[in-house]
C-alpha positions as CSV (number, residue, x, y, z in Angstrom):
1,H,73.4,-29.2,144.1
2,G,75.6,-27.4,146.5
3,A,76.7,-24.0,146.8
4,P,77.5,-21.3,149.2
5,S,75.3,-18.4,150.1
6,R,75.7,-15.3,148.2
7,D,77.4,-13.9,151.8
8,G,79.5,-17.5,151.9
9,K,78.8,-17.8,155.3
10,S,76.5,-21.3,154.8
11,S,76.3,-23.8,152.3
12,V,72.9,-24.0,150.4
13,L,71.3,-27.1,149.4
14,I,70.0,-26.1,145.8
15,P,67.3,-28.2,144.0
16,S,68.4,-29.2,140.3
17,D,64.8,-27.6,139.1
18,A,65.1,-24.5,141.3
19,G,64.9,-21.0,140.2
20,G,67.4,-18.1,140.7
21,N,66.5,-17.2,143.8
22,I,66.6,-20.4,145.9
23,I,69.9,-19.5,147.3
24,D,67.5,-16.7,149.3
25,E,65.9,-19.1,151.0
26,N,67.0,-19.7,154.5
27,V,64.8,-23.5,154.4
28,F,67.8,-25.0,151.8
29,R,70.6,-24.0,154.2
30,L,72.1,-26.7,155.5
31,N,72.5,-25.1,159.2
32,E,68.8,-24.6,159.1
33,I,68.1,-28.0,157.9
34,Y,70.3,-29.3,160.7
35,K,68.3,-27.4,163.4
36,I,64.3,-28.7,161.9
37,L,66.5,-32.5,162.4
38,L,67.5,-31.9,166.0
39,Q,63.8,-30.8,167.1
40,S,63.8,-34.3,167.1
41,K,63.7,-36.9,169.8
42,A,65.7,-39.5,167.8
43,K,68.4,-41.5,169.2
44,Q,70.0,-40.9,165.6
45,I,69.8,-38.6,163.3
46,W,71.4,-39.1,159.7
47,V,71.7,-37.2,156.3
48,V,73.4,-38.1,153.7
49,L,74.2,-35.5,151.1
50,D,74.9,-37.0,147.5
51,S,76.4,-33.1,146.3
52,C,78.9,-31.3,145.8
53,F,79.4,-28.0,147.3
54,S,81.8,-26.5,144.9
55,G,79.0,-24.4,143.4
56,L,79.3,-25.9,140.7
57,T,76.6,-28.5,138.1
58,D,77.5,-31.2,136.0
59,Q,78.6,-29.1,133.5
60,N,81.3,-27.5,135.4
61,E,79.5,-24.0,135.0
62,M,78.8,-21.8,138.0
63,I,75.1,-22.7,139.1
64,F,73.9,-18.1,140.1
65,K,75.9,-16.7,137.5
66,D,76.4,-14.0,139.8
67,I,77.5,-16.1,142.9
68,A,81.1,-15.6,143.6
69,P,82.9,-19.6,144.2
70,I,83.8,-18.4,147.6
71,L,83.8,-22.4,149.1
72,P,82.0,-22.4,152.9
73,K,83.9,-24.0,155.8
74,V,83.0,-27.5,157.2
75,S,82.4,-25.8,160.3
76,D,79.2,-24.9,158.3
77,W,78.2,-28.3,157.3
78,T,77.3,-29.6,161.1
79,V,75.8,-28.6,164.1
80,Q,78.1,-28.4,166.5
81,N,77.5,-30.5,170.1
82,D,74.8,-33.3,169.4
83,K,76.6,-36.6,169.2
84,R,73.0,-37.9,167.3
85,L,73.7,-35.9,164.3
86,V,75.9,-38.0,161.8
87,V,76.2,-36.4,158.4
88,L,77.8,-38.5,155.8
89,A,79.1,-36.3,152.6
90,G,79.7,-37.4,148.7
91,S,82.3,-34.4,149.2
92,G,84.7,-32.0,150.8
93,P,84.4,-28.4,150.7
94,S,85.5,-28.2,147.3
95,D,85.2,-31.5,145.3
96,F,83.2,-32.6,142.7
97,A,80.5,-34.7,143.2
98,H,80.5,-37.7,140.0
99,A,77.8,-40.1,138.8
100,I,78.8,-43.1,137.5
101,R,76.0,-42.4,134.3
102,T,76.1,-45.9,133.6
103,K,74.7,-47.1,136.9
104,G,72.0,-44.1,137.4
105,Y,73.4,-43.4,140.0
106,R,75.6,-40.6,141.6
107,L,79.5,-42.1,142.5
108,F,79.3,-41.9,146.5
109,T,75.4,-42.9,146.1
110,Y,76.0,-46.2,144.2
111,H,79.6,-46.8,146.6
112,L,76.9,-46.2,149.6
113,I,74.1,-48.6,148.5
114,K,76.8,-51.3,147.1
115,E,78.5,-50.6,151.0
116,M,75.2,-51.3,152.7
117,T,74.2,-54.5,151.0
118,S,77.4,-55.9,151.1
119,S,77.7,-55.4,155.2
120,K,74.0,-54.9,156.1
121,G,74.9,-51.3,157.4
122,I,77.0,-48.4,157.5
123,Y,80.0,-49.1,160.3
124,K,82.5,-46.4,160.9
125,N,85.1,-48.7,161.3
126,R,84.5,-49.7,157.3
127,Y,83.8,-46.2,156.1
128,S,87.3,-45.7,154.8
129,S,86.9,-47.8,152.3
130,L,84.0,-46.9,150.3
131,V,86.2,-43.6,150.6
132,D,89.1,-45.0,148.8
133,S,86.7,-46.7,146.0
134,V,85.2,-43.1,145.2
135,M,88.4,-41.4,145.0
136,N,89.3,-44.5,142.8
137,D,86.5,-43.8,140.8
138,S,86.6,-40.3,140.8
139,F,90.1,-40.4,139.2
140,R,89.1,-42.1,136.5
141,L,86.3,-40.7,135.5
142,V,87.4,-37.0,135.5
143,P,91.0,-36.9,137.0
144,S,91.0,-32.9,137.9
145,F,88.0,-33.4,140.0
146,E,88.7,-35.1,143.3
147,Q,85.5,-36.4,145.4
148,K,86.7,-37.8,148.6
149,P,83.5,-38.6,150.9
150,M,84.0,-37.6,154.6
151,W,81.4,-39.1,157.9
152,I,81.0,-35.6,160.2
153,G,79.9,-36.1,163.3
154,G,78.5,-38.8,165.6
155,E,80.8,-42.3,166.3
156,F,77.8,-44.9,165.9
157,N,76.7,-47.3,163.0
158,L,73.9,-47.4,161.3
159,T,72.4,-51.0,160.9
160,P,69.2,-52.7,160.6
161,V,66.3,-53.2,163.3
162,P,65.9,-56.4,163.9
């Protein structure tokens, strides 16, 4: 799950089996995760997030009852000024991340794997068709909860290594 920190300034990833104090742990803040990843000497760093950032569970309940539903800003999601980092986010900052239970995947992951298989990679110029597919399926699943994936950061493509 995704949720805002208690102060509403950071995005926090919440493991589905986490306890109530996890939201205070710095290691689960996205900006801290990005800092660790950017210490790498890798030429490209890809992060795929298939979670909502609304602070809600699949049952539309607050993850933590004492946390106000303050939504983090998109600028919090990525570390600025490093072109090596690409974040593929399954939803926008106030979207819900749906699941296709009959397929055994979250909606974004399902379409991402489908695109990677058919195109032999992930290409920036084809990403809009993946976004359209997710949004269309999202509307069919639950019309009142939009899901619009985002490509944040670098402009390079993810292609197989020969």
